[in-house]
C-alpha positions, 0 to 999 in steps of 0.5 A: 457562503454556500452549504456544505455536503458532509464530504466537503465538511470532513475534509475543511475541518479534519473530523472523521465522517462518523462523527460528523454523521453522529452529530448530525443524527443526534441534532448537535449539529443544525443541517438540511436535508434535500430531497434526494435526502443528503444533508447540507450543512452551513458552514457557520454551524461546523465552525461553531461545533468544529475549529476550521484546520489548516488543509494538509500539505500534500506531500510529494516524494521524489525518488532520488534517481528517477527514470526519464520518459524520453529514455526509460533505460537511463537514470537520472538525478544526482545519485545515479552512479551509486544506483548503477553500483549498488544495481550490479551488485544486486544483479550480480548476488542474484546470479550467485543465488541462482547458481547457488539454487541449481546446485542445490536442485542437482543435489536433491535430484542426485539424492532421490536417484540414491533412494530405494524404490518404493515398495509396491504394497503399502507399510502398515503401522502395526507389526502384528 
């Protein structure tokens, strides 16, 4: 069996790189160094010190409604109708918030116009 690099050893035995490098530096795990300074670890040495673990399963999360590549605007999937309703509600709420924000901005502008003009000279903190 070919010797493993530290990266492959970490992936197969699921130990941290720091733990592996510490074991290499203090001599707990024996390995050979190449001329370039890279470690090559014998898998039997790794099995002696660490237990091989099953590879992690790749988790693929599918969204309930995915956009088709052929028709980018069309949502497909079992929950497409529910998502369309939720989208319509969200767009309506967004429009209402925009109108509310515009109204508040107009009120602020009216209040600024009603305020007296600032004095030309700065106000002093102390009256004497």
